[in-house]
C-alpha positions in Angstrom: -10.1 61.6 -28.4 -10.2 57.9 -29.2 -11.9 55.4 -26.9 -9.1 52.8 -26.6 -7.9 50.7 -23.7 -4.8 48.8 -23.9 -3.8 45.8 -21.5 -0.1 45.4 -21.4 2.7 44.3 -19.2 6.0 46.3 -19.0 8.8 44.6 -20.9 6.3 42.5 -23.0 5.7 42.8 -26.7 2.6 44.8 -25.8 4.9 47.8 -25.1 5.2 48.1 -28.9 1.6 48.9 -29.1 1.8 51.5 -26.2 4.7 53.2 -28.0 2.8 53.2 -31.3 -0.2 54.8 -29.7 2.0 57.3 -28.0 3.9 58.1 -31.4 0.4 58.6 -32.9 -0.7 60.9 -30.1 -3.6 58.7 -29.7 -5.3 59.2 -26.4 -5.8 55.9 -24.7 -6.1 54.3 -21.4 -3.9 51.4 -20.3 -4.0 48.7 -17.6 -0.9 47.0 -16.5 -1.1 43.3 -15.8 1.4 41.4 -13.5 2.2 38.4 -15.5 4.3 36.9 -12.7 1.4 37.0 -10.4 -0.8 35.4 -13.1 -3.2 38.3 -13.6 -3.5 37.4 -17.2 -5.2 34.1 -16.3 -7.8 35.7 -14.0 -11.4 35.3 -15.2 -12.0 39.1 -15.6 -9.0 39.3 -18.0 -9.9 36.1 -19.8 -13.2 37.6 -20.5 -11.4 40.2 -22.5 -8.8 38.0 -24.0 -9.4 34.2 -23.7 -5.8 33.5 -24.8 -4.7 34.9 -21.5 -1.8 37.0 -23.0 -1.0 40.5 -23.8 -1.6 42.8 -25.5 -5.3 43.2 -25.8 -6.8 46.4 -27.1 -10.5 47.3 -26.5 -11.8 49.4 -29.3 -15.2 51.0 -30.0 -15.9 48.0 -32.3 -14.6 45.2 -30.2 -11.4 43.7 -28.8 -8.2 43.1 -30.8 -5.3 40.9 -29.9 -1.8 40.0 -31.3 0.9 42.6 -31.5 1.3 42.8 -35.4 -2.4 43.2 -35.9 -2.6 46.0 -33.3 0.3 47.8 -34.7 -1.2 48.0 -38.1 -4.6 49.0 -36.6 -2.8 52.0 -35.0 -1.2 52.9 -38.3 -4.5 52.8 -40.2 -6.6 54.3 -37.4 -4.2 57.3 -37.1 -2.8 57.7 -40.7 -1.5 61.2 -40.0 1.1 59.8 -37.7 2.7 58.1 -40.8 3.7 55.0 -38.8 3.4 52.6 -41.8 3.9 53.1 -45.7 0.2 52.6 -46.4 0.8 54.1 -49.8 3.5 51.7 -50.8 2.5 48.0 -51.2 6.1 46.8 -51.3 7.3 48.7 -48.2 4.2 47.8 -46.4 4.8 44.1 -47.1 8.5 44.5 -46.1 7.3 46.0 -42.7 4.9 43.2 -42.3 7.7 40.7 -43.1 9.7 42.0 -40.3 6.8 41.8 -37.9 6.1 38.2 -38.9 9.8 37.3 -38.2 9.8 39.0 -34.9 6.6 37.3 -33.8 7.0 33.8 -35.3 10.7 33.2 -35.0 12.5 35.7 -32.5 9.6 35.8 -29.9 9.2 32.0 -30.0 12.9 31.5 -29.6 12.9 33.8 -26.5 9.7 32.1 -25.2 11.5 28.7 -25.1 13.4 30.0 -22.2 10.6 31.7 -20.1 7.6 29.5 -21.4 9.1 26.1 -22.3 6.3 24.3 -20.5 4.1 25.3 -23.4 6.0 22.9 -25.6 7.2 20.1 -23.3 6.7 18.4 -20.0 9.9 16.3 -19.9 12.5 18.1 -17.8 15.3 17.2 -20.1 13.4 18.6 -23.2 12.8 21.7 -21.2 16.4 22.1 -20.2 17.5 21.6 -23.8 15.1 24.2 -25.1 16.2 26.7 -22.5 20.0 26.0 -23.3 19.3 26.7 -27.0 17.8 30.2 -26.4 21.0 32.4 -26.6 22.0 30.7 -29.8 18.7 30.9 -31.4 18.4 34.6 -30.5 21.8 35.4 -31.8 20.9 33.7 -35.0 17.7 35.7 -35.3 19.2 39.0 -34.6 22.2 38.3 -36.9 19.6 38.1 -39.7 18.0 41.2 -38.6 21.5 43.0 -38.5 22.4 41.7 -42.1 19.0 41.9 -43.9 16.6 44.3 -42.1 18.7 47.2 -40.8 19.5 48.8 -44.1 19.5 52.4 -43.0 18.8 54.4 -39.8 15.5 52.6 -39.7 14.3 49.2 -40.7 12.7 50.7 -43.9 15.9 52.7 -44.7 15.2 56.4 -44.2 11.5 55.9 -43.3 10.6 55.4 -39.6 7.9 52.8 -39.2 6.2 50.4 -36.7 8.8 48.0 -37.5 11.3 50.1 -35.7 9.1 50.2 -32.6 8.5 46.4 -32.6 12.2 45.7 -33.1 13.2 48.0 -30.3 10.9 46.3 -27.8 12.0 42.8 -28.8 15.7 43.7 -28.9 15.4 45.0 -25.3 14.9 41.3 -24.2 18.5 40.4 -25.1 19.8 41.8 -21.8 17.8 39.4 -19.9 19.6 36.4 -21.5 23.1 38.1 -21.1 23.4 39.1 -24.8 24.8 42.5 -25.3 23.3 44.7 -27.9 26.8 45.7 -28.9 27.3 42.3 -30.4 25.1 43.7 -33.2 26.5 47.3 -34.0 23.6 48.4 -36.3 21.0 47.1 -33.8 22.8 48.9 -30.9 22.7 52.2 -32.9 19.1 51.7 -33.8 18.3 51.1 -30.1 20.0 54.3 -29.1 18.1 56.2 -31.8 14.9 54.8 -30.6 15.6 55.8 -27.0 16.1 59.3 -28.1 12.6 59.6 -29.4 10.3 61.6 -27.1 7.4 59.1 -27.5 9.5 56.2 -26.5 10.8 58.0 -23.4 7.1 58.9 -22.5 5.9 55.3 -23.0 8.7 53.8 -21.1 8.1 56.1 -18.2 5.6 53.4 -17.0 
């Protein structure tokens, strides 16, 4: 059994790591943080992750943070689970391309609604950022719909970590009143993910 401890918050991008560990059948402990209550900024958690965000994964070698890094760590640590095309440089880069887009574009667009004070203090600027969130999210997922959902999975016929990450981020659309059905391939992908036993187990939090 692996000696791993994951710090997460339900609904956050950290859930992708929890699902990946569950898919890999990797024994792990997890601690839920209440982000609304500010538990991520308490000294005991900042000693683990000074950034005050989730996820954080305590491994035998040290602490790792940032969702894309943790996902690849799970794939490499548990290769038998076949969660990443480690044998195919192109497909691996393609998977990482999707991860980068989700982390640096889609997640940031969403955060402009919930965490706009990170970027501005002016109330008008904050209001403008929040107003732009639905349009930016639609634009991001339109690109995913067109360019990244080329088959039943992001990598065509091959299930990977990218499907897990996309599933979690797509789940945020409901909170800004965007229906998954606006993106038919994304909606079908979401339903396919919900049917996976590991996803059901992880969401049982």
